[in-house]
N, CA, C, O and the ligand as a Tripos MOL2 file, in Angstrom:
@<TRIPOS>MOLECULE
protein
  293   291    74     0     0
PROTEIN
NO_CHARGES

@<TRIPOS>ATOM
      1 N         -15.9640    2.1110   -2.7100 N.3       1 MET1
      2 CA        -14.9260    2.8760   -2.0110 C.3       1 MET1
      3 C         -14.1950    1.9710   -1.0340 C.2       1 MET1
      4 O         -14.8170    1.3300   -0.1880 O.2       1 MET1
      5 N         -12.8940    1.9210   -1.1500 N.am      2 ALA2
      6 CA        -12.0860    1.0510   -0.2790 C.3       2 ALA2
      7 C         -12.0400    1.6050    1.1380 C.2       2 ALA2
      8 O         -11.9760    2.8170    1.3440 O.2       2 ALA2
      9 N         -12.0730    0.7060    2.1040 N.am      3 ARG3
     10 CA        -11.9160    1.1060    3.4980 C.3       3 ARG3
     11 C         -10.4260    1.2910    3.8020 C.2       3 ARG3
     12 O          -9.5750    0.7400    3.1050 O.2       3 ARG3
     13 N         -10.1120    2.0740    4.8520 N.am      4 PRO4
     14 CA         -8.6940    2.2980    5.1940 C.3       4 PRO4
     15 C          -7.9310    0.9930    5.4100 C.2       4 PRO4
     16 O          -6.7440    0.9020    5.0930 O.2       4 PRO4
     17 N          -8.6150   -0.0160    5.9490 N.am      5 GLU5
     18 CA         -7.9750   -1.3120    6.1930 C.3       5 GLU5
     19 C          -7.5310   -1.9850    4.8930 C.2       5 GLU5
     20 O          -6.6580   -2.8530    4.8990 O.2       5 GLU5
     21 N          -8.1360   -1.5790    3.7960 N.am      6 GLU6
     22 CA         -7.8480   -2.2090    2.5070 C.3       6 GLU6
     23 C          -6.8450   -1.4160    1.6730 C.2       6 GLU6
     24 O          -6.4190   -1.8410    0.5980 O.2       6 GLU6
     25 N          -6.4840   -0.2500    2.2060 N.am      7 MET7
     26 CA         -5.5460    0.6000    1.4780 C.3       7 MET7
     27 C          -4.1710    0.5080    2.1340 C.2       7 MET7
     28 O          -4.0520    0.5500    3.3590 O.2       7 MET7
     29 N          -3.1550    0.3840    1.3180 N.am      8 TYR8
     30 CA         -1.8000    0.1600    1.8410 C.3       8 TYR8
     31 C          -0.8740    1.2880    1.4270 C.2       8 TYR8
     32 O          -0.8380    1.6970    0.2660 O.2       8 TYR8
     33 N          -0.1130    1.7890    2.4250 N.am      9 GLN9
     34 CA          0.7750    2.9090    2.1600 C.3       9 GLN9
     35 C           2.2270    2.4700    2.1800 C.2       9 GLN9
     36 O           2.6470    1.7030    3.0470 O.2       9 GLN9
     37 N           2.9760    2.9560    1.2300 N.am     10 CYS10
     38 CA          4.4100    2.7140    1.1790 C.3      10 CYS10
     39 C           5.0880    3.4560    2.3220 C.2      10 CYS10
     40 O           4.8690    4.6530    2.5030 O.2      10 CYS10
     41 N           5.9130    2.7470    3.0960 N.am     11 GLN11
     42 CA          6.5190    3.3310    4.2920 C.3      11 GLN11
     43 C           7.9250    3.8880    4.0610 C.2      11 GLN11
     44 O           8.5750    4.3320    5.0070 O.2      11 GLN11
     45 N           8.3900    3.8700    2.8330 N.am     12 THR12
     46 CA          9.7040    4.4240    2.5520 C.3      12 THR12
     47 C           9.7000    5.9340    2.7720 C.2      12 THR12
     48 O           8.7440    6.6150    2.4010 O.2      12 THR12
     49 N          10.7540    6.4490    3.3670 N.am     13 ALA13
     50 CA         10.8430    7.8900    3.6000 C.3      13 ALA13
     51 C          10.6770    8.6540    2.2900 C.2      13 ALA13
     52 O          11.2180    8.2640    1.2550 O.2      13 ALA13
     53 N           9.9220    9.7440    2.3510 N.am     14 ASN14
     54 CA          9.7120   10.6190    1.2010 C.3      14 ASN14
     55 C           8.8610   10.0210    0.0990 C.2      14 ASN14
     56 O           8.7990   10.5720   -1.0000 O.2      14 ASN14
     57 N           8.1950    8.8920    0.3750 N.am     15 CYS15
     58 CA          7.3330    8.3410   -0.6720 C.3      15 CYS15
     59 C           5.8810    8.6090   -0.2960 C.2      15 CYS15
     60 O           5.3190    9.6340   -0.6800 O.2      15 CYS15
     61 N           5.2690    7.6910    0.4550 N.am     16 GLY16
     62 CA          3.8940    7.9140    0.8770 C.3      16 GLY16
     63 C           2.8490    7.4730   -0.1270 C.2      16 GLY16
     64 O           1.6620    7.7500    0.0470 O.2      16 GLY16
     65 N           3.2850    6.7790   -1.1920 N.am     17 TYR17
     66 CA          2.3210    6.2440   -2.1570 C.3      17 TYR17
     67 C           1.3230    5.3320   -1.4560 C.2      17 TYR17
     68 O           1.7020    4.5390   -0.5950 O.2      17 TYR17
     69 N           0.0610    5.4410   -1.8190 N.am     18 ILE18
     70 CA         -0.9770    4.5920   -1.2360 C.3      18 ILE18
     71 C          -1.5910    3.7190   -2.3250 C.2      18 ILE18
     72 O          -2.0620    4.2120   -3.3500 O.2      18 ILE18
     73 N          -1.5740    2.4040   -2.0750 N.am     19 TYR19
     74 CA         -2.2450    1.4860   -2.9860 C.3      19 TYR19
     75 C          -3.7210    1.4360   -2.6360 C.2      19 TYR19
     76 O          -4.0950    1.0740   -1.5200 O.2      19 TYR19
     77 N          -4.5540    1.8020   -3.5980 N.am     20 ASN20
     78 CA         -6.0040    1.7670   -3.4320 C.3      20 ASN20
     79 C          -6.5520    0.6550   -4.3170 C.2      20 ASN20
     80 O          -6.4390    0.7290   -5.5410 O.2      20 ASN20
     81 N          -7.1540   -0.3880   -3.7070 N.am     21 PRO21
     82 CA         -7.6420   -1.5150   -4.5080 C.3      21 PRO21
     83 C          -8.7170   -1.1090   -5.5160 C.2      21 PRO21
     84 O          -8.9130   -1.7930   -6.5200 O.2      21 PRO21
     85 N          -9.4070   -0.0140   -5.2590 N.am     22 ASP22
     86 CA        -10.4000    0.4630   -6.2250 C.3      22 ASP22
     87 C          -9.7330    0.8970   -7.5320 C.2      22 ASP22
     88 O         -10.3190    0.8030   -8.6100 O.2      22 ASP22
     89 N          -8.5020    1.3710   -7.4080 N.am     23 ARG23
     90 CA         -7.7900    1.8770   -8.5820 C.3      23 ARG23
     91 C          -6.8200    0.8730   -9.1780 C.2      23 ARG23
     92 O          -6.5300    0.9060  -10.3740 O.2      23 ARG23
     93 N          -6.3130   -0.0370   -8.3170 N.am     24 GLY24
     94 CA         -5.2490   -0.9120   -8.7780 C.3      24 GLY24
     95 C          -4.0050   -0.0870   -9.0440 C.2      24 GLY24
     96 O          -3.8270    0.9800   -8.4550 O.2      24 GLY24
     97 N          -3.1390   -0.5730   -9.9290 N.am     25 CYS25
     98 CA         -1.9400    0.1870  -10.2790 C.3      25 CYS25
     99 C          -1.6310   -0.0610  -11.7410 C.2      25 CYS25
    100 O          -1.0260   -1.0690  -12.1050 O.2      25 CYS25
    101 N          -2.0570    0.8750  -12.5710 N.am     26 ARG26
    102 CA         -1.9080    0.6940  -14.0040 C.3      26 ARG26
    103 C          -0.4470    0.5850  -14.4170 C.2      26 ARG26
    104 O          -0.0940   -0.1730  -15.3200 O.2      26 ARG26
    105 N           0.3970    1.3610  -13.7360 N.am     27 LYS27
    106 CA          1.8160    1.3660  -14.0820 C.3      27 LYS27
    107 C           2.4470   -0.0090  -13.8840 C.2      27 LYS27
    108 O           3.3530   -0.4010  -14.6200 O.2      27 LYS27
    109 N           1.9490   -0.7460  -12.8660 N.am     28 ARG28
    110 CA          2.4880   -2.0760  -12.5530 C.3      28 ARG28
    111 C           1.6010   -3.2020  -13.0780 C.2      28 ARG28
    112 O           1.8370   -4.3740  -12.7820 O.2      28 ARG28
    113 N           0.5890   -2.8470  -13.8520 N.am     29 GLY29
    114 CA         -0.2500   -3.8720  -14.4600 C.3      29 GLY29
    115 C          -1.2070   -4.5520  -13.5050 C.2      29 GLY29
    116 O          -1.6220   -5.6860  -13.7450 O.2      29 GLY29
    117 N          -1.5700   -3.8620  -12.3990 N.am     30 VAL30
    118 CA         -2.5320   -4.4180  -11.4480 C.3      30 VAL30
    119 C          -3.9160   -3.8660  -11.7870 C.2      30 VAL30
    120 O          -4.1230   -2.6530  -11.7430 O.2      30 VAL30
    121 N          -4.8720   -4.7460  -12.1280 N.am     31 PRO31
    122 CA         -6.1990   -4.2730  -12.5290 C.3      31 PRO31
    123 C          -6.9710   -3.6310  -11.3860 C.2      31 PRO31
    124 O          -6.7180   -3.9250  -10.2180 O.2      31 PRO31
    125 N          -7.9130   -2.7550  -11.7210 N.am     32 LYS32
    126 CA         -8.8070   -2.1760  -10.7130 C.3      32 LYS32
    127 C          -9.5280   -3.2890   -9.9720 C.2      32 LYS32
    128 O          -9.8640   -4.3200  -10.5550 O.2      32 LYS32
    129 N          -9.7670   -3.0730   -8.6590 N.am     33 GLY33
    130 CA        -10.5180   -4.0350   -7.8690 C.3      33 GLY33
    131 C          -9.6840   -5.1690   -7.3130 C.2      33 GLY33
    132 O         -10.2370   -6.1220   -6.7650 O.2      33 GLY33
    133 N          -8.3580   -5.0910   -7.4390 N.am     34 THR34
    134 CA         -7.4900   -6.1380   -6.9130 C.3      34 THR34
    135 C          -7.1470   -5.8700   -5.4480 C.2      34 THR34
    136 O          -6.4850   -4.8780   -5.1430 O.2      34 THR34
    137 N          -7.5980   -6.7540   -4.5240 N.am     35 PRO35
    138 CA         -7.2200   -6.5540   -3.1170 C.3      35 PRO35
    139 C          -5.7270   -6.7370   -2.9300 C.2      35 PRO35
    140 O          -5.0840   -7.4660   -3.6850 O.2      35 PRO35
    141 N          -5.1780   -6.0750   -1.9260 N.am     36 TRP36
    142 CA         -3.7350   -6.1110   -1.6770 C.3      36 TRP36
    143 C          -3.2180   -7.5430   -1.5710 C.2      36 TRP36
    144 O          -2.1300   -7.8590   -2.0520 O.2      36 TRP36
    145 N          -4.0120   -8.4030   -0.9360 N.am     37 GLU37
    146 CA         -3.5930   -9.7980   -0.7430 C.3      37 GLU37
    147 C          -3.3510  -10.5110   -2.0690 C.2      37 GLU37
    148 O          -2.5770  -11.4650   -2.1390 O.2      37 GLU37
    149 N          -4.0200  -10.0410   -3.1170 N.am     38 GLU38
    150 CA         -3.9020  -10.6950   -4.4230 C.3      38 GLU38
    151 C          -2.8910  -10.0200   -5.3440 C.2      38 GLU38
    152 O          -2.6350  -10.4910   -6.4520 O.2      38 GLU38
    153 N          -2.3260   -8.9240   -4.8780 N.am     39 VAL39
    154 CA         -1.2750   -8.2650   -5.6560 C.3      39 VAL39
    155 C          -0.0360   -9.1700   -5.6380 C.2      39 VAL39
    156 O           0.3050   -9.7330   -4.5980 O.2      39 VAL39
    157 N           0.6230   -9.3050   -6.7650 N.am     40 ALA40
    158 CA          1.7780  -10.1990   -6.8800 C.3      40 ALA40
    159 C           2.8490   -9.8840   -5.8450 C.2      40 ALA40
    160 O           3.0690   -8.7210   -5.5040 O.2      40 ALA40
    161 N           3.5120  -10.9190   -5.3490 N.am     41 GLU41
    162 CA          4.5310  -10.7390   -4.3190 C.3      41 GLU41
    163 C           5.7320   -9.9320   -4.8310 C.2      41 GLU41
    164 O           6.4720   -9.3490   -4.0390 O.2      41 GLU41
    165 N           5.9170   -9.9020   -6.1220 N.am     42 ASP42
    166 CA          7.0350   -9.1220   -6.6620 C.3      42 ASP42
    167 C           6.6200   -7.7020   -7.0570 C.2      42 ASP42
    168 O           7.3530   -6.9870   -7.7400 O.2      42 ASP42
    169 N           5.4160   -7.3150   -6.6050 N.am     43 PHE43
    170 CA          4.9590   -5.9420   -6.8420 C.3      43 PHE43
    171 C           5.9470   -4.9550   -6.2240 C.2      43 PHE43
    172 O           6.4850   -5.1810   -5.1400 O.2      43 PHE43
    173 N           6.1670   -3.8670   -6.9360 N.am     44 ARG44
    174 CA          7.0290   -2.8150   -6.3810 C.3      44 ARG44
    175 C           6.3220   -1.4750   -6.4860 C.2      44 ARG44
    176 O           5.5660   -1.2180   -7.4240 O.2      44 ARG44
    177 N           6.5860   -0.6300   -5.5020 N.am     45 CYS45
    178 CA          5.9890    0.7010   -5.4620 C.3      45 CYS45
    179 C           6.2640    1.4320   -6.7800 C.2      45 CYS45
    180 O           7.4110    1.5000   -7.2230 O.2      45 CYS45
    181 N           5.2180    1.9770   -7.4070 N.am     46 PRO46
    182 CA          5.4120    2.6810   -8.6890 C.3      46 PRO46
    183 C           6.1640    3.9900   -8.5460 C.2      46 PRO46
    184 O           6.6220    4.5650   -9.5340 O.2      46 PRO46
    185 N           6.2910    4.4640   -7.2980 N.am     47 VAL47
    186 CA          6.9790    5.7370   -7.0640 C.3      47 VAL47
    187 C           8.4480    5.5150   -6.7130 C.2      47 VAL47
    188 O           9.3350    6.1250   -7.3100 O.2      47 VAL47
    189 N           8.7010    4.6250   -5.7280 N.am     48 CYS48
    190 CA         10.0640    4.4860   -5.2310 C.3      48 CYS48
    191 C          10.6710    3.0930   -5.4500 C.2      48 CYS48
    192 O          11.8710    2.9000   -5.2550 O.2      48 CYS48
    193 N           9.8480    2.1360   -5.8520 N.am     49 GLY49
    194 CA         10.3840    0.8100   -6.1540 C.3      49 GLY49
    195 C          10.4830   -0.1320   -4.9700 C.2      49 GLY49
    196 O          11.0570   -1.2130   -5.1030 O.2      49 GLY49
    197 N           9.9450    0.2370   -3.8180 N.am     50 ALA50
    198 CA          9.9820   -0.6260   -2.6390 C.3      50 ALA50
    199 C           9.0650   -1.8300   -2.8310 C.2      50 ALA50
    200 O           8.0570   -1.7490   -3.5320 O.2      50 ALA50
    201 N           9.4260   -2.9500   -2.1990 N.am     51 GLY51
    202 CA          8.6180   -4.1580   -2.3010 C.3      51 GLY51
    203 C           7.4080   -4.1380   -1.3890 C.2      51 GLY51
    204 O           7.2260   -3.2060   -0.6060 O.2      51 GLY51
    205 N           6.5760   -5.1750   -1.4900 N.am     52 LYS52
    206 CA          5.3410   -5.2500   -0.7060 C.3      52 LYS52
    207 C           5.5870   -5.1820    0.8060 C.2      52 LYS52
    208 O           4.7530   -4.6730    1.5550 O.2      52 LYS52
    209 N           6.7390   -5.6990    1.2440 N.am     53 LYS53
    210 CA          7.0230   -5.7080    2.6840 C.3      53 LYS53
    211 C           7.1070   -4.3010    3.2660 C.2      53 LYS53
    212 O           6.9420   -4.1120    4.4710 O.2      53 LYS53
    213 N           7.3630   -3.3230    2.4150 N.am     54 MET54
    214 CA          7.4780   -1.9460    2.8960 C.3      54 MET54
    215 C           6.1240   -1.2630    3.0450 C.2      54 MET54
    216 O           6.0560   -0.1080    3.4630 O.2      54 MET54
    217 N           5.0520   -1.9640    2.7080 N.am     55 PHE55
    218 CA          3.7190   -1.3630    2.7780 C.3      55 PHE55
    219 C           3.0090   -1.7550    4.0610 C.2      55 PHE55
    220 O           3.1580   -2.8710    4.5590 O.2      55 PHE55
    221 N           2.2260   -0.8040    4.5930 N.am     56 ARG56
    222 CA          1.4010   -1.0530    5.7690 C.3      56 ARG56
    223 C          -0.0120   -0.5630    5.4780 C.2      56 ARG56
    224 O          -0.1970    0.4060    4.7410 O.2      56 ARG56
    225 N          -1.0210   -1.2390    6.0600 N.am     57 PRO57
    226 CA         -2.3930   -0.7520    5.8830 C.3      57 PRO57
    227 C          -2.6010    0.5700    6.6050 C.2      57 PRO57
    228 O          -1.8920    0.8780    7.5630 O.2      57 PRO57
    229 N          -3.5690    1.3480    6.1490 N.am     58 LEU58
    230 CA         -3.8380    2.6410    6.7770 C.3      58 LEU58
    231 C          -4.5470    2.4840    8.1120 C.2      58 LEU58
    232 O          -4.5160    3.4000    8.9350 O.2      58 LEU58
    233 N          -5.1840    1.3450    8.3440 N.am     59 ALA59
    234 CA         -5.8820    1.0850    9.6080 C.3      59 ALA59
    235 C          -5.9240   -0.4120    9.8440 C.2      59 ALA59
    236 O          -5.6490   -1.2060    8.9440 O.2      59 ALA59
    237 N          -6.2750   -0.7910   11.0750 N.am     60 GLY60
    238 CA         -6.4000   -2.2040   11.4030 C.3      60 GLY60
    239 C          -5.0790   -2.8330   11.7950 C.2      60 GLY60
    240 O          -4.0730   -2.1350   11.9240 O.2      60 GLY60
    241 N          -5.0670   -4.1650   11.9880 N.am     61 PRO61
    242 CA         -3.8560   -4.8740   12.4300 C.3      61 PRO61
    243 C          -2.6740   -4.6360   11.4940 C.2      61 PRO61
    244 O          -2.8050   -4.7260   10.2730 O.2      61 PRO61
    245 N          -1.5380   -4.3370   12.0740 N.am     62 GLY62
    246 CA         -0.3400   -4.1460   11.2620 C.3      62 GLY62
    247 C          -0.2070   -2.7510   10.6770 C.2      62 GLY62
    248 O           0.7650   -2.4560    9.9810 O.2      62 GLY62
    249 N          -1.1760   -1.8970   10.9540 N.am     63 SER63
    250 CA         -1.1230   -0.5480   10.3870 C.3      63 SER63
    251 C          -0.1410    0.3360   11.1450 C.2      63 SER63
    252 O           0.3030   -0.0130   12.2390 O.2      63 SER63
    253 N           0.1930    1.4700   10.5640 N.am     64 VAL64
    254 CA          1.1000    2.4060   11.2190 C.3      64 VAL64
    255 C           0.4850    2.9210   12.5160 C.2      64 VAL64
    256 O           1.1960    3.1810   13.4870 O.2      64 VAL64
    257 N          -0.8400    3.0680   12.5290 N.am     65 VAL65
    258 CA         -1.5290    3.5500   13.7260 C.3      65 VAL65
    259 C          -1.4450    2.5080   14.8220 C.2      65 VAL65
    260 O          -1.1670    2.8420   15.9740 O.2      65 VAL65
    261 N          -1.6820    1.2410   14.4810 N.am     66 ALA66
    262 CA         -1.6600    0.1670   15.4630 C.3      66 ALA66
    263 C          -0.2780    0.0180   16.0720 C.2      66 ALA66
    264 O          -0.1530   -0.3660   17.2350 O.2      66 ALA66
    265 N           0.7460    0.3120   15.3160 N.am     67 GLU67
    266 CA          2.1100    0.1660   15.8030 C.3      67 GLU67
    267 C           2.6010    1.4040   16.5420 C.2      67 GLU67
    268 O           3.7410    1.4440   17.0040 O.2      67 GLU67
    269 N           1.7520    2.4030   16.6510 N.am     68 GLY68
    270 CA          2.0860    3.5730   17.4430 C.3      68 GLY68
    271 C           3.0560    4.5220   16.7870 C.2      68 GLY68
    272 O           3.7020    5.3190   17.4660 O.2      68 GLY68
    273 N           3.1660    4.4510   15.5080 N.am     69 ARG69
    274 CA          4.0180    5.4130   14.8140 C.3      69 ARG69
    275 C           3.3230    5.8620   13.5360 C.2      69 ARG69
    276 O           2.3980    5.2130   13.0480 O.2      69 ARG69
    277 N           3.7820    6.9610   13.0180 N.am     70 ARG70
    278 CA          3.1420    7.5180   11.8380 C.3      70 ARG70
    279 C           4.1050    7.5230   10.6630 C.2      70 ARG70
    280 O           5.3200    7.3970   10.8200 O.2      70 ARG70
    281 N           3.5290    7.6720    9.4960 N.am     71 ALA71
    282 CA          4.3510    7.7140    8.2930 C.3      71 ALA71
    283 C           5.3090    8.9070    8.3460 C.2      71 ALA71
    284 O           5.0180    9.9220    8.9780 O.2      71 ALA71
    285 N           6.4180    8.7740    7.6970 N.am     72 ALA72
    286 CA          7.4830    9.7730    7.7630 C.3      72 ALA72
    287 C           7.0460   11.1340    7.2510 C.2      72 ALA72
    288 O           7.6040   12.1500    7.6640 O.2      72 ALA72
    289 N           6.0930   11.1790    6.3900 N.am     73 ASN73
    290 CA          5.6590   12.4700    5.8540 C.3      73 ASN73
    291 C           4.4560   12.9630    6.6390 C.2      73 ASN73
    292 O           3.9290   14.0380    6.3510 O.2      73 ASN73
    293 ZN          7.1120    3.9930   -2.3850 Zn       74 ZN74
@<TRIPOS>BOND
     1     1     2 1
     2     2     3 1
     3     3     4 2
     4     3     5 am
     5     5     6 1
     6     6     7 1
     7     7     8 2
     8     7     9 am
     9     9    10 1
    10    10    11 1
    11    11    12 2
    12    11    13 am
    13    13    14 1
    14    14    15 1
    15    15    16 2
    16    15    17 am
    17    17    18 1
    18    18    19 1
    19    19    20 2
    20    19    21 am
    21    21    22 1
    22    22    23 1
    23    23    24 2
    24    23    25 am
    25    25    26 1
    26    26    27 1
    27    27    28 2
    28    27    29 am
    29    29    30 1
    30    30    31 1
    31    31    32 2
    32    31    33 am
    33    33    34 1
    34    34    35 1
    35    35    36 2
    36    35    37 am
    37    37    38 1
    38    38    39 1
    39    39    40 2
    40    39    41 am
    41    41    42 1
    42    42    43 1
    43    43    44 2
    44    43    45 am
    45    45    46 1
    46    46    47 1
    47    47    48 2
    48    47    49 am
    49    49    50 1
    50    50    51 1
    51    51    52 2
    52    51    53 am
    53    53    54 1
    54    54    55 1
    55    55    56 2
    56    55    57 am
    57    57    58 1
    58    58    59 1
    59    59    60 2
    60    59    61 am
    61    61    62 1
    62    62    63 1
    63    63    64 2
    64    63    65 am
    65    65    66 1
    66    66    67 1
    67    67    68 2
    68    67    69 am
    69    69    70 1
    70    70    71 1
    71    71    72 2
    72    71    73 am
    73    73    74 1
    74    74    75 1
    75    75    76 2
    76    75    77 am
    77    77    78 1
    78    78    79 1
    79    79    80 2
    80    79    81 am
    81    81    82 1
    82    82    83 1
    83    83    84 2
    84    83    85 am
    85    85    86 1
    86    86    87 1
    87    87    88 2
    88    87    89 am
    89    89    90 1
    90    90    91 1
    91    91    92 2
    92    91    93 am
    93    93    94 1
    94    94    95 1
    95    95    96 2
    96    95    97 am
    97    97    98 1
    98    98    99 1
    99    99   100 2
   100    99   101 am
   101   101   102 1
   102   102   103 1
   103   103   104 2
   104   103   105 am
   105   105   106 1
   106   106   107 1
   107   107   108 2
   108   107   109 am
   109   109   110 1
   110   110   111 1
   111   111   112 2
   112   111   113 am
   113   113   114 1
   114   114   115 1
   115   115   116 2
   116   115   117 am
   117   117   118 1
   118   118   119 1
   119   119   120 2
   120   119   121 am
   121   121   122 1
   122   122   123 1
   123   123   124 2
   124   123   125 am
   125   125   126 1
   126   126   127 1
   127   127   128 2
   128   127   129 am
   129   129   130 1
   130   130   131 1
   131   131   132 2
   132   131   133 am
   133   133   134 1
   134   134   135 1
   135   135   136 2
   136   135   137 am
   137   137   138 1
   138   138   139 1
   139   139   140 2
   140   139   141 am
   141   141   142 1
   142   142   143 1
   143   143   144 2
   144   143   145 am
   145   145   146 1
   146   146   147 1
   147   147   148 2
   148   147   149 am
   149   149   150 1
   150   150   151 1
   151   151   152 2
   152   151   153 am
   153   153   154 1
   154   154   155 1
   155   155   156 2
   156   155   157 am
   157   157   158 1
   158   158   159 1
   159   159   160 2
   160   159   161 am
   161   161   162 1
   162   162   163 1
   163   163   164 2
   164   163   165 am
   165   165   166 1
   166   166   167 1
   167   167   168 2
   168   167   169 am
   169   169   170 1
   170   170   171 1
   171   171   172 2
   172   171   173 am
   173   173   174 1
   174   174   175 1
   175   175   176 2
   176   175   177 am
   177   177   178 1
   178   178   179 1
   179   179   180 2
   180   179   181 am
   181   181   182 1
   182   182   183 1
   183   183   184 2
   184   183   185 am
   185   185   186 1
   186   186   187 1
   187   187   188 2
   188   187   189 am
   189   189   190 1
   190   190   191 1
   191   191   192 2
   192   191   193 am
   193   193   194 1
   194   194   195 1
   195   195   196 2
   196   195   197 am
   197   197   198 1
   198   198   199 1
   199   199   200 2
   200   199   201 am
   201   201   202 1
   202   202   203 1
   203   203   204 2
   204   203   205 am
   205   205   206 1
   206   206   207 1
   207   207   208 2
   208   207   209 am
   209   209   210 1
   210   210   211 1
   211   211   212 2
   212   211   213 am
   213   213   214 1
   214   214   215 1
   215   215   216 2
   216   215   217 am
   217   217   218 1
   218   218   219 1
   219   219   220 2
   220   219   221 am
   221   221   222 1
   222   222   223 1
   223   223   224 2
   224   223   225 am
   225   225   226 1
   226   226   227 1
   227   227   228 2
   228   227   229 am
   229   229   230 1
   230   230   231 1
   231   231   232 2
   232   231   233 am
   233   233   234 1
   234   234   235 1
   235   235   236 2
   236   235   237 am
   237   237   238 1
   238   238   239 1
   239   239   240 2
   240   239   241 am
   241   241   242 1
   242   242   243 1
   243   243   244 2
   244   243   245 am
   245   245   246 1
   246   246   247 1
   247   247   248 2
   248   247   249 am
   249   249   250 1
   250   250   251 1
   251   251   252 2
   252   251   253 am
   253   253   254 1
   254   254   255 1
   255   255   256 2
   256   255   257 am
   257   257   258 1
   258   258   259 1
   259   259   260 2
   260   259   261 am
   261   261   262 1
   262   262   263 1
   263   263   264 2
   264   263   265 am
   265   265   266 1
   266   266   267 1
   267   267   268 2
   268   267   269 am
   269   269   270 1
   270   270   271 1
   271   271   272 2
   272   271   273 am
   273   273   274 1
   274   274   275 1
   275   275   276 2
   276   275   277 am
   277   277   278 1
   278   278   279 1
   279   279   280 2
   280   279   281 am
   281   281   282 1
   282   282   283 1
   283   283   284 2
   284   283   285 am
   285   285   286 1
   286   286   287 1
   287   287   288 2
   288   287   289 am
   289   289   290 1
   290   290   291 1
   291   291   292 2
@<TRIPOS>SUBSTRUCTURE
     1 MET1         2 RESIDUE 1 A MET
     2 ALA2         6 RESIDUE 1 A ALA
     3 ARG3        10 RESIDUE 1 A ARG
     4 PRO4        14 RESIDUE 1 A PRO
     5 GLU5        18 RESIDUE 1 A GLU
     6 GLU6        22 RESIDUE 1 A GLU
     7 MET7        26 RESIDUE 1 A MET
     8 TYR8        30 RESIDUE 1 A TYR
     9 GLN9        34 RESIDUE 1 A GLN
    10 CYS10       38 RESIDUE 1 A CYS
    11 GLN11       42 RESIDUE 1 A GLN
    12 THR12       46 RESIDUE 1 A THR
    13 ALA13       50 RESIDUE 1 A ALA
    14 ASN14       54 RESIDUE 1 A ASN
    15 CYS15       58 RESIDUE 1 A CYS
    16 GLY16       62 RESIDUE 1 A GLY
    17 TYR17       66 RESIDUE 1 A TYR
    18 ILE18       70 RESIDUE 1 A ILE
    19 TYR19       74 RESIDUE 1 A TYR
    20 ASN20       78 RESIDUE 1 A ASN
    21 PRO21       82 RESIDUE 1 A PRO
    22 ASP22       86 RESIDUE 1 A ASP
    23 ARG23       90 RESIDUE 1 A ARG
    24 GLY24       94 RESIDUE 1 A GLY
    25 CYS25       98 RESIDUE 1 A CYS
    26 ARG26      102 RESIDUE 1 A ARG
    27 LYS27      106 RESIDUE 1 A LYS
    28 ARG28      110 RESIDUE 1 A ARG
    29 GLY29      114 RESIDUE 1 A GLY
    30 VAL30      118 RESIDUE 1 A VAL
    31 PRO31      122 RESIDUE 1 A PRO
    32 LYS32      126 RESIDUE 1 A LYS
    33 GLY33      130 RESIDUE 1 A GLY
    34 THR34      134 RESIDUE 1 A THR
    35 PRO35      138 RESIDUE 1 A PRO
    36 TRP36      142 RESIDUE 1 A TRP
    37 GLU37      146 RESIDUE 1 A GLU
    38 GLU38      150 RESIDUE 1 A GLU
    39 VAL39      154 RESIDUE 1 A VAL
    40 ALA40      158 RESIDUE 1 A ALA
    41 GLU41      162 RESIDUE 1 A GLU
    42 ASP42      166 RESIDUE 1 A ASP
    43 PHE43      170 RESIDUE 1 A PHE
    44 ARG44      174 RESIDUE 1 A ARG
    45 CYS45      178 RESIDUE 1 A CYS
    46 PRO46      182 RESIDUE 1 A PRO
    47 VAL47      186 RESIDUE 1 A VAL
    48 CYS48      190 RESIDUE 1 A CYS
    49 GLY49      194 RESIDUE 1 A GLY
    50 ALA50      198 RESIDUE 1 A ALA
    51 GLY51      202 RESIDUE 1 A GLY
    52 LYS52      206 RESIDUE 1 A LYS
    53 LYS53      210 RESIDUE 1 A LYS
    54 MET54      214 RESIDUE 1 A MET
    55 PHE55      218 RESIDUE 1 A PHE
    56 ARG56      222 RESIDUE 1 A ARG
    57 PRO57      226 RESIDUE 1 A PRO
    58 LEU58      230 RESIDUE 1 A LEU
    59 ALA59      234 RESIDUE 1 A ALA
    60 GLY60      238 RESIDUE 1 A GLY
    61 PRO61      242 RESIDUE 1 A PRO
    62 GLY62      246 RESIDUE 1 A GLY
    63 SER63      250 RESIDUE 1 A SER
    64 VAL64      254 RESIDUE 1 A VAL
    65 VAL65      258 RESIDUE 1 A VAL
    66 ALA66      262 RESIDUE 1 A ALA
    67 GLU67      266 RESIDUE 1 A GLU
    68 GLY68      270 RESIDUE 1 A GLY
    69 ARG69      274 RESIDUE 1 A ARG
    70 ARG70      278 RESIDUE 1 A ARG
    71 ALA71      282 RESIDUE 1 A ALA
    72 ALA72      286 RESIDUE 1 A ALA
    73 ASN73      290 RESIDUE 1 A ASN
    74 ZN74       293 GROUP 0 **** ****
């Protein structure tokens, strides 16, 4: 089971897709068990098409919580 620090959420308004390394992303060809750091830099959100820069971890440094704001949804 992935920890919140290892799960990354798309920050685009009205999206909210969460990348879970336990699941990977079949639609984008990312195998199960792939940590976010190893996901290709040209990865795009399977829901809205946003790039990796639009993703934030659910907890820990750089997360939406650490920055004092919450996801749009
Ligand atoms: Zn998205």
